[in-house]
NUTORPA-614691 format. One line per field, with one value per residue (C-alpha): residue number from 1; residue in three letters; x, y, z negated. Coordinates in pm, 1 decimal. Layout:
REM NUTORPA-614691
seq <- c(NUM | ...) $
type <- c(ALA | ...) $
x <- c(X | ...) $
y <- c(Y | ...) $
z <- c(Z | ...) $
***
This chain:
REM NUTORPA-614691
seq <- c(1 | 2 | 3 | 4 | 5 | 6 | 7 | 8 | 9 | 10 | 11 | 12 | 13 | 14 | 15 | 16 | 17 | 18 | 19 | 20 | 21 | 22 | 23 | 24 | 25 | 26 | 27 | 28 | 29 | 30 | 31 | 32 | 33 | 34 | 35 | 36 | 37 | 38 | 39 | 40 | 41 | 42 | 43 | 44 | 45 | 46 | 47 | 48 | 49 | 50 | 51 | 52 | 53 | 54 | 55 | 56 | 57 | 58 | 59 | 60 | 61 | 62 | 63 | 64 | 65 | 66 | 67 | 68 | 69 | 70 | 71 | 72 | 73 | 74 | 75 | 76 | 77 | 78 | 79 | 80 | 81 | 82 | 83 | 84 | 85 | 86 | 87 | 88 | 89 | 90 | 91 | 92 | 93 | 94 | 95 | 96 | 97 | 98 | 99 | 100 | 101 | 102 | 103 | 104 | 105 | 106 | 107 | 108 | 109 | 110 | 111 | 112 | 113 | 114 | 115 | 116 | 117 | 118 | 119 | 120 | 121 | 122 | 123 | 124 | 125 | 126 | 127 | 128 | 129 | 130 | 131 | 132 | 133 | 134 | 135 | 136 | 137 | 138 | 139 | 140 | 141 | 142 | 143 | 144 | 145 | 146 | 147 | 148 | 149 | 150 | 151 | 152 | 153 | 154 | 155) $
type <- c(UNK | UNK | UNK | UNK | UNK | UNK | UNK | UNK | UNK | UNK | UNK | UNK | UNK | UNK | UNK | UNK | UNK | UNK | UNK | UNK | UNK | UNK | UNK | UNK | UNK | UNK | UNK | UNK | UNK | UNK | UNK | UNK | UNK | UNK | UNK | UNK | UNK | UNK | UNK | UNK | UNK | UNK | UNK | UNK | UNK | UNK | UNK | UNK | UNK | UNK | UNK | UNK | UNK | UNK | UNK | UNK | UNK | UNK | UNK | UNK | UNK | UNK | UNK | UNK | UNK | UNK | UNK | UNK | UNK | UNK | UNK | UNK | UNK | UNK | UNK | UNK | UNK | UNK | UNK | UNK | UNK | UNK | UNK | UNK | UNK | UNK | UNK | UNK | UNK | UNK | UNK | UNK | UNK | UNK | UNK | UNK | UNK | UNK | UNK | UNK | UNK | UNK | UNK | UNK | UNK | UNK | UNK | UNK | UNK | UNK | UNK | UNK | UNK | UNK | UNK | UNK | UNK | UNK | UNK | UNK | UNK | UNK | UNK | UNK | UNK | UNK | UNK | UNK | UNK | UNK | UNK | UNK | UNK | UNK | UNK | UNK | UNK | UNK | UNK | UNK | UNK | UNK | UNK | UNK | UNK | UNK | UNK | UNK | UNK | UNK | UNK | UNK | UNK | UNK | UNK) $
x <- c(-1698.0 | -1284.1 | -1131.8 | -1037.6 | -1472.6 | -1485.6 | -1235.6 | -1403.1 | -1712.7 | -1503.3 | -1389.6 | -1690.3 | -1796.2 | -1471.3 | -1685.4 | -1879.6 | -1629.7 | -1505.7 | -1812.1 | -1852.9 | -1542.6 | -1578.5 | -1681.9 | -1366.1 | -1182.4 | -1354.7 | -1400.0 | -1729.0 | -1655.2 | -1567.4 | -1870.2 | -2023.2 | -1743.4 | -1769.8 | -1415.2 | -1587.4 | -1858.5 | -2107.4 | -1935.6 | -2041.9 | -1914.5 | -1808.0 | -2135.1 | -2321.3 | -2085.6 | -2117.9 | -2494.1 | -2455.2 | -2235.6 | -2554.3 | -2727.0 | -2597.5 | -2546.6 | -2908.5 | -2910.6 | -2595.4 | -2783.5 | -3112.4 | -2900.2 | -2755.3 | -3099.2 | -3209.7 | -2907.9 | -2925.5 | -3292.4 | -3447.7 | -3318.7 | -3109.1 | -3269.8 | -3249.0 | -3083.5 | -3213.7 | -3103.0 | -3082.9 | -2962.1 | -2739.4 | -2730.2 | -3161.1 | -3071.6 | -2813.0 | -3105.2 | -3431.9 | -3326.6 | -3137.0 | -2830.1 | -2715.0 | -2885.1 | -2893.2 | -2781.8 | -2451.9 | -2387.4 | -2703.3 | -2683.6 | -2391.3 | -2514.8 | -2739.8 | -2532.5 | -2288.3 | -2610.7 | -2725.1 | -2354.7 | -2337.3 | -2683.9 | -2626.4 | -2289.1 | -2486.9 | -2657.2 | -2349.5 | -2218.4 | -2493.3 | -2756.6 | -2479.7 | -2363.1 | -2145.8 | -2437.3 | -2533.5 | -2169.4 | -2255.1 | -2589.8 | -2624.9 | -2783.9 | -2774.3 | -2742.3 | -2816.2 | -2455.5 | -2292.2 | -2401.9 | -2380.1 | -2225.9 | -2181.3 | -2233.0 | -1844.0 | -1870.3 | -2151.5 | -1881.8 | -1597.1 | -1788.2 | -1925.9 | -1544.0 | -1444.9 | -1705.9 | -1651.9 | -1273.2 | -1333.8 | -1518.0 | -1314.6 | -995.0 | -1227.8 | -1284.7 | -938.9 | -878.9 | -1148.7 | -933.5 | -649.8 | -849.1) $
y <- c(-8874.2 | -8923.9 | -9121.7 | -9457.9 | -9448.1 | -9424.4 | -9714.7 | -9941.1 | -9885.2 | -9960.6 | -10324.2 | -10385.4 | -10373.1 | -10580.8 | -10861.9 | -10893.2 | -11073.7 | -11226.7 | -11365.1 | -11490.6 | -11629.8 | -11801.5 | -12139.5 | -12168.6 | -12227.7 | -12574.8 | -12790.5 | -12828.0 | -13194.3 | -13154.9 | -12912.7 | -13198.5 | -13396.3 | -13305.4 | -13262.3 | -13481.1 | -13611.1 | -13322.8 | -13095.2 | -12863.0 | -12896.1 | -12637.7 | -12641.9 | -12535.6 | -12290.1 | -12178.3 | -12119.0 | -11985.1 | -11736.3 | -11618.5 | -11599.3 | -11461.1 | -11193.8 | -11142.6 | -11138.1 | -10881.5 | -10633.3 | -10613.2 | -10514.9 | -10265.9 | -10115.1 | -10117.6 | -9949.7 | -9702.4 | -9644.9 | -9728.5 | -9606.3 | -9827.4 | -10130.4 | -10545.0 | -10746.3 | -11037.0 | -11309.1 | -11655.9 | -11990.9 | -12154.4 | -12485.4 | -12484.2 | -12264.7 | -12524.6 | -12797.3 | -12675.5 | -12442.1 | -12757.5 | -12629.0 | -12966.7 | -12958.2 | -12576.8 | -12382.4 | -12265.0 | -12057.1 | -11893.0 | -11851.4 | -11644.9 | -11475.4 | -11377.3 | -11280.9 | -11025.0 | -10897.5 | -10818.6 | -10680.8 | -10452.4 | -10316.3 | -10258.8 | -10099.4 | -9857.8 | -9805.5 | -9697.7 | -9479.4 | -9282.3 | -9289.4 | -9283.7 | -9005.5 | -8808.6 | -8924.9 | -9255.0 | -9386.7 | -9246.3 | -9500.8 | -9841.3 | -10082.0 | -10414.8 | -10753.8 | -11002.4 | -11210.6 | -10954.5 | -10661.4 | -10277.8 | -10301.9 | -9939.7 | -9966.4 | -10023.1 | -10332.4 | -10424.4 | -10322.4 | -10525.5 | -10821.5 | -10853.9 | -10849.7 | -11076.4 | -11297.8 | -11337.8 | -11386.4 | -11661.9 | -11903.5 | -11812.7 | -11958.1 | -12224.6 | -12331.9 | -12303.9 | -12546.8 | -12715.7 | -12745.5 | -12903.1 | -13176.6) $
z <- c(9212.9 | 9070.5 | 9270.6 | 9069.8 | 9060.8 | 9424.5 | 9426.2 | 9190.8 | 9394.0 | 9702.7 | 9506.2 | 9412.8 | 9775.7 | 9945.1 | 9711.6 | 10076.5 | 10240.6 | 9991.7 | 9963.3 | 10326.5 | 10286.5 | 10035.1 | 10196.6 | 10401.9 | 10148.1 | 10073.7 | 10421.5 | 10444.5 | 10463.3 | 10058.7 | 9994.9 | 9792.6 | 9617.0 | 9256.1 | 9004.5 | 8747.2 | 8623.4 | 8494.7 | 8694.2 | 8968.9 | 9344.5 | 9590.3 | 9737.9 | 9351.5 | 9292.5 | 9621.8 | 9565.1 | 9207.9 | 9301.7 | 9595.5 | 9273.5 | 9113.2 | 9307.7 | 9302.6 | 8938.9 | 8944.8 | 9178.6 | 9006.7 | 8688.7 | 8857.1 | 8925.5 | 8577.6 | 8451.6 | 8740.1 | 8735.3 | 8377.1 | 8006.6 | 7825.2 | 7978.4 | 7848.9 | 8141.5 | 8264.6 | 8140.3 | 8337.9 | 8251.7 | 8582.6 | 8420.1 | 8491.9 | 8811.4 | 8994.5 | 8857.4 | 8945.3 | 9255.1 | 9431.3 | 9447.7 | 9556.7 | 9895.3 | 9923.7 | 10274.4 | 10206.3 | 10546.0 | 10497.3 | 10098.9 | 10125.9 | 10452.3 | 10197.1 | 9850.0 | 10142.9 | 10206.9 | 9875.2 | 9859.3 | 10109.8 | 10041.1 | 9645.0 | 9715.7 | 10009.0 | 9692.0 | 9418.7 | 9678.9 | 9733.0 | 9435.5 | 9176.9 | 8952.2 | 8733.2 | 8510.3 | 8592.0 | 8439.3 | 8084.4 | 8118.9 | 7940.1 | 7949.2 | 7692.7 | 7764.5 | 7559.2 | 7459.7 | 7558.6 | 7403.7 | 7549.7 | 7921.5 | 8145.3 | 8510.4 | 8536.2 | 8296.7 | 8546.0 | 8863.1 | 8696.2 | 8572.7 | 8889.6 | 9077.9 | 8820.5 | 8886.3 | 9292.8 | 9227.7 | 8927.8 | 9185.4 | 9435.0 | 9179.5 | 9097.6 | 9506.6 | 9583.7 | 9275.2 | 9448.7 | 9706.2 | 9593.5 | 9475.2) $
***
């Protein structure tokens, strides 16, 4: 595997530590403050981050194991409402998400071949996706929500 591809996997893997430290960006006493009507609180953002890891880990596995799979879609607003994001246990949720990210990174290090990088999956709104585009999506997802949490912390 090329150095740049290995670096991408390691950048993805580093997301586990970012996820674990995400809760420290906003003081725990501020987790439930919403920045505005209809906007998510820090707690809701943190739980969404974890659920997105669950979906992302499944998508990576679909792409690696199946022939041109249709990637699972989910309605994040419905998940937030119906899965109780507003009252979820943030530390336990983030520990699960970080463990899943580490487990998926280990899978990538062990199972990805040169052929894996040319495989595609179909996303209903994004169209064809490769392993590289999926990894970049989930790297950016964590980084984007960390920025959102920093903005929430500044009030």
